[in-house]
C-alpha positions in Angstrom: 0.0 0.0 0.0 2.8 2.4 0.8 4.4 1.9 -2.6 1.1 2.9 -4.3 0.9 6.0 -2.1 4.6 6.9 -2.9 4.1 6.2 -6.6 0.9 8.4 -6.6 2.8 11.2 -4.9 5.7 10.9 -7.3 3.3 10.9 -10.2 1.5 14.0 -8.9 4.8 15.8 -8.4 6.0 14.9 -11.9 2.7 16.0 -13.3 2.9 19.3 -11.4 6.4 19.9 -12.8 5.4 19.3 -16.4 2.2 21.3 -16.0 4.0 24.3 -14.7 5.1 24.9 -18.3 8.5 25.2 -20.0 9.5 28.1 -17.8 11.5 25.7 -15.6 13.5 24.5 -18.7 13.6 27.7 -20.8 15.3 30.8 -19.5 14.1 33.9 -21.3 17.0 35.5 -23.2 17.9 39.0 -22.0 17.6 41.6 -24.8 19.4 45.0 -24.5 18.8 47.9 -26.8 22.3 49.2 -27.7 21.4 52.1 -30.1 19.2 53.4 -32.8 20.9 55.1 -35.8 20.2 56.5 -39.2 22.1 54.6 -41.9 20.7 56.0 -45.1 18.5 58.6 -46.7 16.8 57.9 -50.0 13.8 59.0 -52.0 11.3 57.2 -49.8 12.7 58.3 -46.4 15.2 57.3 -43.8 16.7 53.9 -43.3 17.5 53.2 -39.6 18.9 50.3 -37.7 17.8 49.2 -34.3 20.8 47.5 -32.7 20.1 44.9 -30.0 22.2 42.4 -28.0 20.5 39.1 -27.2 22.0 37.1 -24.3 20.9 33.4 -24.5 21.1 32.2 -20.9 20.1 28.6 -21.9 22.4 25.6 -22.3 21.1 25.2 -25.8 20.9 27.3 -29.0 17.7 29.2 -29.7 16.6 30.7 -33.1 15.0 33.9 -34.0 12.0 33.2 -36.3 10.7 36.8 -36.6 10.2 40.1 -34.9 7.8 43.0 -34.7 8.4 46.6 -33.5 6.5 49.8 -32.7 8.8 52.8 -32.4 7.4 56.1 -31.1 9.2 59.5 -30.9 7.8 62.1 -28.4 4.8 59.7 -28.1 4.1 60.1 -31.8 4.1 56.9 -34.0 7.3 56.9 -36.1 7.6 53.4 -37.5 5.9 50.1 -37.1 6.8 46.8 -38.7 8.4 43.4 -38.5 10.1 40.7 -40.4 11.0 37.1 -40.5 14.6 36.3 -40.3 16.4 33.2 -39.0 19.2 34.0 -36.7 20.8 31.6 -34.3 21.6 32.6 -30.7 24.3 30.2 -29.4 24.0 28.8 -25.9 25.4 31.0 -23.1 26.5 33.7 -25.5 25.6 37.3 -26.4 24.8 37.9 -30.0 24.3 41.3 -31.8 21.1 41.7 -33.8 20.3 44.5 -36.3 16.7 45.2 -37.1 16.1 47.5 -40.1 13.5 50.3 -39.6 12.0 52.4 -42.4 10.7 55.9 -41.7 8.9 58.0 -44.3 9.7 61.6 -44.9 6.1 62.6 -43.9 6.6 60.9 -40.5 10.0 62.6 -40.0 8.5 66.0 -40.9 5.7 65.5 -38.3 8.4 64.8 -35.7 10.5 67.9 -36.6 7.4 70.1 -36.5 7.3 69.4 -32.7 10.3 71.7 -32.2 12.3 69.1 -30.6 15.9 69.3 -29.3 17.8 67.3 -31.9 20.4 66.2 -29.2 17.7 64.7 -27.0 14.8 63.2 -29.0 12.8 60.9 -26.6 11.8 57.5 -28.0 9.9 54.5 -26.8 10.3 51.0 -28.3 7.8 48.2 -28.0 9.1 45.1 -29.7 8.8 41.3 -29.7 11.3 38.6 -30.7 9.7 35.3 -31.7 12.1 32.5 -30.8 12.2 28.8 -31.5 13.5 26.7 -28.6 13.8 22.9 -28.3 10.7 23.0 -26.0 8.6 25.2 -28.4 8.1 28.8 -29.4 8.8 31.7 -27.0 7.9 35.3 -27.5 10.3 37.8 -25.8 9.0 41.3 -25.2 11.4 44.2 -25.6 10.4 47.5 -23.9 12.9 50.4 -24.0 12.8 54.1 -23.8 15.5 56.7 -23.9 16.7 59.6 -26.0 18.3 59.7 -29.4 20.7 62.4 -30.8 20.0 63.1 -34.5 23.3 63.0 -36.3 24.3 66.5 -37.5 24.4 65.4 -41.2 20.7 64.4 -41.0 19.3 67.4 -39.3 17.0 69.6 -41.4 19.3 72.6 -41.5 22.2 70.5 -42.8 20.1 68.7 -45.3 18.8 72.0 -46.7 22.3 73.4 -46.9 23.4 70.3 -48.9 20.4 70.6 -51.2 21.3 74.3 -51.8 24.9 73.4 -52.6 23.7 70.7 -55.0 21.4 73.1 -56.8 24.1 75.8 -57.1 26.5 73.2 -58.7 23.9 72.1 -61.2 23.0 75.5 -62.6 
């Protein structure tokens, strides 16, 4: 009779462990926002990069399947998007990840109309990384806020000066 009771208790304990989910076996990776920077200007707007570091605290590799992001500047929507990209995050290692962000000129003009300080532009990022682990899929939220300094070469005054120089040369 005691064996049956012990087996029942052991079974209940094992069931409780497995029912508690994968959280006991999957450690959520730590995602750090390193910076946000302008990398290009073209006819459609600005190309930016969101640079993250992902620390995989697990004893096994995990893979990025996709991501989504919502970037706001001064509480105004600036860019929203996502993508599917396969990136491997090795076990116990930190890996850099670059996420491309597209911003239209119309959205940029709306931000500059707010008479902001170009050295301290406040931003808020809500993002999610969709990961594949050996125990299933895991969605890692990324919430970050801070300030961004617009590089001098991309500030409106500098751009207008370069446009004026270009027009003078092509007369």
